[in-house]
PLY file of the C-alpha trace (Angstrom):
ply
format ascii 1.0
element vertex 322
property float x
property float y
property float z
element edge 321
property int vertex1
property int vertex2
end_header
28.22 -47.99 6.24
24.88 -46.25 6.48
21.46 -47.70 6.87
21.15 -51.40 6.33
18.90 -52.69 3.56
16.31 -55.24 4.27
17.05 -56.93 0.84
19.76 -56.36 -1.86
19.52 -58.16 -4.93
22.86 -58.50 -7.00
22.04 -58.62 -10.51
19.14 -57.50 -12.88
17.98 -60.21 -15.62
14.57 -61.90 -15.45
15.47 -63.63 -12.07
16.50 -60.58 -10.23
13.96 -58.15 -11.53
11.27 -60.58 -10.79
12.58 -60.77 -7.16
12.62 -57.16 -6.96
9.10 -57.06 -7.88
8.02 -59.52 -5.30
10.23 -58.22 -2.59
9.26 -54.52 -3.22
5.45 -55.53 -3.22
6.08 -56.96 0.09
7.37 -53.83 1.29
10.98 -54.90 1.59
12.08 -51.89 -0.43
14.82 -53.56 -2.25
18.02 -52.30 -3.53
19.03 -54.02 -6.91
22.76 -53.54 -7.81
21.94 -54.05 -11.42
25.66 -54.04 -12.79
26.89 -52.45 -16.06
25.62 -55.30 -18.02
22.04 -54.73 -16.46
19.40 -56.72 -18.10
21.03 -59.97 -18.51
21.43 -62.23 -21.50
18.11 -60.75 -22.90
19.67 -57.49 -23.75
21.48 -59.29 -26.69
18.30 -61.05 -27.71
16.04 -59.69 -30.73
12.76 -61.50 -30.79
11.49 -63.32 -27.70
8.44 -65.26 -28.86
8.33 -67.84 -25.85
7.53 -65.67 -23.23
4.11 -65.82 -21.82
2.01 -62.78 -22.38
3.65 -61.33 -25.68
1.42 -63.06 -28.47
3.08 -61.07 -30.98
6.66 -61.41 -29.20
8.73 -58.67 -27.99
12.27 -57.55 -28.31
14.73 -58.78 -25.21
15.84 -55.37 -24.32
12.15 -53.97 -24.41
11.00 -56.63 -22.08
13.71 -56.07 -19.70
12.99 -52.34 -19.35
9.17 -53.63 -18.71
10.64 -55.77 -16.03
12.66 -52.92 -14.60
10.03 -50.19 -14.73
7.48 -52.54 -12.99
10.05 -53.31 -10.23
10.67 -49.31 -10.00
6.94 -48.81 -9.83
6.56 -50.80 -6.35
9.91 -48.88 -4.90
12.87 -50.79 -6.02
15.97 -48.55 -6.00
18.82 -49.38 -8.62
22.59 -48.87 -8.58
23.74 -49.30 -12.09
27.34 -50.37 -11.34
28.88 -53.81 -10.60
29.71 -55.22 -7.20
33.22 -55.41 -6.51
33.48 -57.70 -3.51
31.32 -59.18 -0.62
31.54 -60.18 2.91
28.96 -62.75 4.19
30.75 -63.79 7.16
28.99 -61.89 9.64
25.79 -59.64 9.89
24.58 -57.55 8.37
25.75 -58.92 4.98
27.94 -56.53 3.17
28.69 -55.76 -0.34
30.82 -52.99 -1.93
30.55 -51.00 -5.42
33.90 -49.48 -5.58
34.31 -47.67 -2.36
30.79 -47.60 -1.24
29.47 -50.07 1.19
26.13 -51.52 1.28
24.76 -53.51 3.82
21.70 -55.91 3.92
19.81 -58.42 6.26
19.07 -60.58 3.06
20.74 -60.85 -0.38
19.50 -62.39 -3.47
22.21 -63.51 -5.92
20.91 -63.23 -9.44
23.97 -62.76 -11.59
23.30 -65.05 -14.02
25.47 -67.06 -16.53
27.49 -65.94 -19.70
27.30 -68.09 -22.74
30.89 -69.24 -23.93
31.67 -67.81 -27.46
34.06 -68.42 -30.19
35.46 -64.95 -30.10
35.29 -64.40 -34.02
34.26 -61.10 -35.58
31.38 -62.29 -37.34
29.82 -63.85 -34.24
29.84 -60.39 -32.65
28.39 -58.55 -35.72
25.63 -61.19 -36.24
24.73 -61.72 -32.81
20.71 -61.97 -32.77
20.66 -62.07 -36.69
21.58 -65.60 -37.05
24.17 -66.03 -34.25
22.45 -67.61 -31.04
23.54 -69.48 -27.92
20.04 -71.01 -27.52
18.18 -73.32 -29.85
15.16 -73.29 -27.49
14.90 -69.74 -27.84
15.82 -68.93 -31.58
15.23 -72.17 -33.44
11.80 -71.39 -34.48
12.90 -68.47 -36.56
14.94 -70.83 -39.01
12.06 -73.22 -39.84
12.89 -75.05 -43.07
16.23 -73.83 -43.09
19.74 -75.12 -42.90
21.69 -74.59 -39.47
24.95 -75.12 -37.93
25.45 -76.12 -34.30
29.12 -75.86 -32.91
30.02 -77.85 -30.06
30.87 -81.64 -29.12
29.01 -81.94 -25.61
25.67 -82.98 -24.27
24.43 -79.53 -24.76
25.52 -79.49 -28.62
23.76 -82.65 -29.03
20.41 -81.44 -27.22
20.60 -78.30 -29.48
21.02 -80.24 -32.78
18.31 -82.66 -31.91
15.88 -79.93 -31.06
16.37 -78.10 -34.30
16.12 -81.21 -36.49
12.31 -80.81 -35.47
12.02 -77.44 -37.28
15.15 -77.18 -39.41
15.78 -78.49 -42.97
19.06 -79.65 -41.83
21.75 -79.45 -39.18
25.43 -79.74 -39.48
27.45 -80.25 -36.33
30.94 -78.68 -36.26
33.26 -80.36 -33.76
37.10 -79.76 -33.53
37.93 -83.45 -32.57
37.08 -86.72 -34.04
34.69 -87.81 -31.52
32.19 -86.27 -29.37
32.57 -85.49 -25.51
28.94 -86.13 -24.99
27.29 -89.07 -23.43
27.28 -92.11 -25.48
23.45 -92.37 -25.41
23.31 -88.40 -26.69
26.01 -89.14 -29.32
24.20 -92.19 -30.72
20.81 -90.27 -31.26
22.77 -87.58 -33.13
24.61 -89.91 -35.31
21.60 -91.85 -36.20
19.47 -88.88 -37.12
19.40 -88.42 -40.78
18.96 -84.75 -40.59
22.26 -84.31 -38.98
25.60 -84.11 -40.60
28.68 -84.19 -38.53
32.00 -81.98 -39.57
34.68 -83.66 -37.73
38.24 -81.95 -36.92
36.77 -78.72 -37.93
36.84 -75.24 -36.30
34.75 -72.00 -37.29
36.94 -69.33 -38.94
34.23 -66.73 -39.41
30.61 -66.27 -39.99
29.60 -65.16 -43.30
26.53 -62.43 -44.12
25.84 -58.91 -44.08
22.53 -58.22 -42.44
21.71 -62.14 -41.49
24.04 -65.10 -41.28
24.44 -66.69 -44.83
27.05 -69.22 -44.25
29.84 -70.46 -41.73
33.40 -70.62 -42.61
35.35 -73.65 -41.42
38.69 -74.85 -41.32
39.81 -78.59 -41.37
42.32 -78.98 -38.44
44.07 -81.98 -40.12
44.39 -80.73 -43.72
44.09 -77.04 -43.36
41.40 -76.98 -46.05
38.66 -74.22 -45.68
35.30 -74.14 -46.94
31.75 -72.43 -46.39
28.78 -74.41 -45.03
25.40 -72.54 -46.07
23.58 -71.77 -43.06
20.87 -69.50 -42.01
22.05 -69.75 -38.40
24.79 -70.76 -36.10
24.20 -71.99 -32.80
27.15 -71.74 -30.46
27.00 -74.72 -27.97
30.28 -74.69 -26.08
28.75 -74.36 -22.55
27.88 -71.40 -20.30
30.02 -69.83 -17.64
27.93 -68.94 -14.39
29.03 -65.48 -13.05
30.09 -66.32 -9.64
33.68 -65.45 -9.35
32.49 -62.80 -6.66
31.58 -65.63 -4.27
34.20 -68.11 -4.42
34.97 -69.45 -1.18
31.99 -67.96 0.17
29.02 -69.93 -1.38
28.65 -73.56 -2.00
29.19 -74.51 -5.90
29.31 -77.40 -8.16
32.17 -78.41 -10.15
31.11 -75.91 -12.89
30.94 -72.96 -10.74
27.11 -72.94 -10.55
25.73 -71.95 -6.98
24.09 -74.80 -4.92
20.76 -74.36 -3.54
19.02 -76.47 -1.03
16.40 -78.74 -2.56
12.91 -76.98 -3.65
14.12 -73.69 -2.23
16.73 -70.84 -3.09
18.69 -71.20 0.08
22.32 -71.25 -0.29
24.59 -72.65 2.44
24.88 -69.27 3.97
21.91 -67.95 6.10
19.92 -65.11 4.36
21.84 -65.57 1.16
19.53 -66.71 -1.92
20.19 -67.71 -5.31
18.06 -67.73 -8.47
18.09 -68.03 -12.10
20.85 -68.78 -14.30
23.43 -68.53 -11.75
21.89 -71.70 -10.19
20.21 -73.43 -13.11
22.23 -75.84 -15.14
19.10 -77.35 -16.84
16.56 -75.04 -18.25
18.13 -71.48 -18.69
15.01 -69.77 -19.91
13.75 -66.40 -18.89
10.49 -67.74 -17.84
12.27 -70.20 -15.39
14.49 -67.47 -14.36
11.69 -65.55 -13.54
9.88 -68.01 -11.60
12.91 -68.76 -9.39
13.00 -65.04 -8.75
9.73 -65.11 -7.45
10.87 -68.15 -5.21
13.79 -66.43 -3.82
11.90 -63.18 -3.01
9.36 -65.31 -0.94
12.13 -67.26 0.41
13.80 -64.20 1.69
10.75 -62.53 3.00
9.72 -65.40 5.04
13.25 -65.96 6.39
13.40 -62.41 7.39
9.90 -62.62 9.03
11.40 -65.75 10.83
14.31 -63.93 12.18
12.01 -60.91 13.60
10.01 -63.61 15.13
13.10 -65.36 16.87
12.32 -68.31 14.98
15.95 -68.90 14.12
17.49 -70.55 11.13
15.57 -72.03 8.31
15.45 -76.00 8.48
16.33 -76.37 4.96
19.24 -73.86 4.83
22.66 -75.22 4.12
22.87 -76.34 0.38
25.86 -78.55 0.59
23.87 -81.50 0.42
22.96 -82.93 -3.18
0 1
1 2
2 3
3 4
4 5
5 6
6 7
7 8
8 9
9 10
10 11
11 12
12 13
13 14
14 15
15 16
16 17
17 18
18 19
19 20
20 21
21 22
22 23
23 24
24 25
25 26
26 27
27 28
28 29
29 30
30 31
31 32
32 33
33 34
34 35
35 36
36 37
37 38
38 39
39 40
40 41
41 42
42 43
43 44
44 45
45 46
46 47
47 48
48 49
49 50
50 51
51 52
52 53
53 54
54 55
55 56
56 57
57 58
58 59
59 60
60 61
61 62
62 63
63 64
64 65
65 66
66 67
67 68
68 69
69 70
70 71
71 72
72 73
73 74
74 75
75 76
76 77
77 78
78 79
79 80
80 81
81 82
82 83
83 84
84 85
85 86
86 87
87 88
88 89
89 90
90 91
91 92
92 93
93 94
94 95
95 96
96 97
97 98
98 99
99 100
100 101
101 102
102 103
103 104
104 105
105 106
106 107
107 108
108 109
109 110
110 111
111 112
112 113
113 114
114 115
115 116
116 117
117 118
118 119
119 120
120 121
121 122
122 123
123 124
124 125
125 126
126 127
127 128
128 129
129 130
130 131
131 132
132 133
133 134
134 135
135 136
136 137
137 138
138 139
139 140
140 141
141 142
142 143
143 144
144 145
145 146
146 147
147 148
148 149
149 150
150 151
151 152
152 153
153 154
154 155
155 156
156 157
157 158
158 159
159 160
160 161
161 162
162 163
163 164
164 165
165 166
166 167
167 168
168 169
169 170
170 171
171 172
172 173
173 174
174 175
175 176
176 177
177 178
178 179
179 180
180 181
181 182
182 183
183 184
184 185
185 186
186 187
187 188
188 189
189 190
190 191
191 192
192 193
193 194
194 195
195 196
196 197
197 198
198 199
199 200
200 201
201 202
202 203
203 204
204 205
205 206
206 207
207 208
208 209
209 210
210 211
211 212
212 213
213 214
214 215
215 216
216 217
217 218
218 219
219 220
220 221
221 222
222 223
223 224
224 225
225 226
226 227
227 228
228 229
229 230
230 231
231 232
232 233
233 234
234 235
235 236
236 237
237 238
238 239
239 240
240 241
241 242
242 243
243 244
244 245
245 246
246 247
247 248
248 249
249 250
250 251
251 252
252 253
253 254
254 255
255 256
256 257
257 258
258 259
259 260
260 261
261 262
262 263
263 264
264 265
265 266
266 267
267 268
268 269
269 270
270 271
271 272
272 273
273 274
274 275
275 276
276 277
277 278
278 279
279 280
280 281
281 282
282 283
283 284
284 285
285 286
286 287
287 288
288 289
289 290
290 291
291 292
292 293
293 294
294 295
295 296
296 297
297 298
298 299
299 300
300 301
301 302
302 303
303 304
304 305
305 306
306 307
307 308
308 309
309 310
310 311
311 312
312 313
313 314
314 315
315 316
316 317
317 318
318 319
319 320
320 321
């Protein structure tokens, strides 16, 4: 097994790398197992204009490289591979990358969440050039332009309503004849004069060479197809937390997001902390992920100090309670 690390961080988006910066500056010499998808969702984001400190904006991959370089500067070590399994049943906590075993006194889980996509060709080709899964992140780029939102739940309603503040018009494409969203959210959408709903419709493709110019839809009742002119398509069919590795080990909600104790990043297992989109069902922003990464590093540092001092378990550990 080799040496036992003080802290291992699984994942390398804004949450994981911020945790690494704080843990490294605290002298914990963290090991980040960053995964093959290193950098998280910002690696497929072009312009980031809402992260403080970048008045002219910054490219998502460039910002994540800055995060990584800063963590490395303070002594963070990296493994660019995925964790294949974990064992949190005894101490030290153990993780495997292929056949290589790594042990730690504390683990910070920051594996993030992945947006659910439609799986069509144009969606991949025009990602970041009009295709997005975050209206809060990218809506500003389409001021005074027509846009499309795909989905029928509360997230889609929130995205559509947000986009009406800046876009010329919003068309919601929903595959059924009624929304899955809560009644109050659905009513707000249906009463908004800037929103049009295409019921019983699915997206067949996204049109455009360099940027999105339209969305091809098919009526599931009649089979008829047409194109909705649009400068952007926002896919709002939900997110999938990257938590399959921890099933049966860490407490999760019904959607698979990790539960943490109130006002902390403690999970139900002592010494295991969770931060970022893997436990955030509400905000899902780079800046909030970074903030919770800071919290996780501070929680881990204080927890480790308590163990060394013989103080026992943290009073707030155990995140089973809502």
